[in-house]
C-alpha positions in Angstrom: 115.2 -94.2 49.2 113.8 -91.2 47.3 112.5 -88.1 49.0 109.0 -86.9 48.4 108.1 -83.2 48.6 104.9 -83.2 50.6 104.2 -79.4 50.9 105.4 -76.2 49.2 104.6 -72.6 50.2 105.6 -69.7 48.0 105.3 -66.0 48.8 105.9 -63.5 46.0 108.7 -61.0 46.7 108.0 -57.3 46.7 110.3 -54.6 45.4 113.3 -57.0 44.8 114.3 -57.3 41.2 116.7 -60.2 41.8 114.5 -62.4 44.1 111.1 -63.2 42.5 109.7 -65.2 45.5 110.6 -67.0 48.8 109.6 -70.5 49.4 109.5 -73.3 52.0 109.2 -77.0 51.4 108.4 -80.1 53.5 110.1 -83.3 52.6 108.6 -86.7 53.5 106.2 -84.9 56.0 109.1 -84.7 58.4 111.6 -82.0 57.4 110.8 -78.3 56.6 113.3 -76.1 54.8 112.5 -72.3 54.9 114.3 -69.5 53.2 114.5 -70.8 49.6 114.8 -68.0 47.0 113.5 -68.1 43.5 115.7 -66.1 41.2 115.2 -65.4 37.5 118.1 -66.5 35.3 119.5 -64.1 32.8 118.8 -66.4 29.9 115.3 -67.4 31.1 114.1 -69.9 33.6 114.5 -69.9 37.3 117.1 -70.9 39.9 116.0 -72.1 43.4 118.7 -71.2 46.0 118.9 -72.9 49.3 119.3 -70.8 52.5 122.9 -69.7 53.2 124.8 -67.5 55.6 127.8 -65.3 55.1 131.0 -66.5 56.8 133.6 -64.2 58.5 135.9 -64.7 55.5 133.2 -63.3 53.1 132.2 -66.7 51.6 128.8 -68.1 51.8 127.9 -71.5 53.2 124.6 -73.4 52.5 122.6 -74.0 55.6 120.6 -76.9 54.1 120.8 -78.5 50.8 119.7 -81.6 48.9 122.4 -84.3 49.0 121.7 -85.8 45.6 120.6 -84.5 42.1 117.3 -86.4 42.2 116.2 -84.7 45.4 117.3 -81.3 44.1 115.3 -81.7 40.9 112.2 -82.8 42.8 112.4 -79.8 45.1 113.1 -77.3 42.3 110.2 -78.6 40.2 107.8 -78.5 43.1 108.9 -74.9 44.1 108.8 -73.6 40.5 105.4 -75.2 39.9 104.0 -73.5 43.0 105.6 -70.2 42.0 103.8 -70.5 38.6 100.5 -71.2 40.4 101.0 -68.1 42.7 101.7 -65.9 39.6 98.5 -67.1 38.0 96.5 -66.5 41.2 98.0 -63.0 41.4 97.1 -62.2 37.8 93.6 -63.5 38.3 93.1 -61.4 41.5 94.3 -58.3 39.7 91.9 -58.8 36.8 89.0 -59.5 39.2 89.9 -56.3 41.1 90.0 -54.2 37.9 86.7 -55.7 36.7 85.0 -54.8 40.0 86.4 -51.3 40.1 85.4 -50.4 36.5 82.0 -52.2 36.7 83.0 -54.5 33.8 81.5 -57.9 33.3 83.3 -61.1 32.3 
């Protein structure tokens, strides 16, 4: 049985160069995972990290994660797609605001 990502929410991060955005997803309309991080890779592209916590020994442990590669790929694609949409909305809002403040017309 394959999972279906039924909802994705992305909030762009502020003042954090490493983390570009935070996300939550809903799988099969029955399981929500919050605390995903979208991080820019050094060589381009993005990495979607699942929520984790620091253990007493200093290591990190994932709190929730996909159990197979197909589910991970579905989740990553859905999150990155929504992140791209949020960036486009932000750019559009900035242009609209600049046009209103200068009295420019499109």
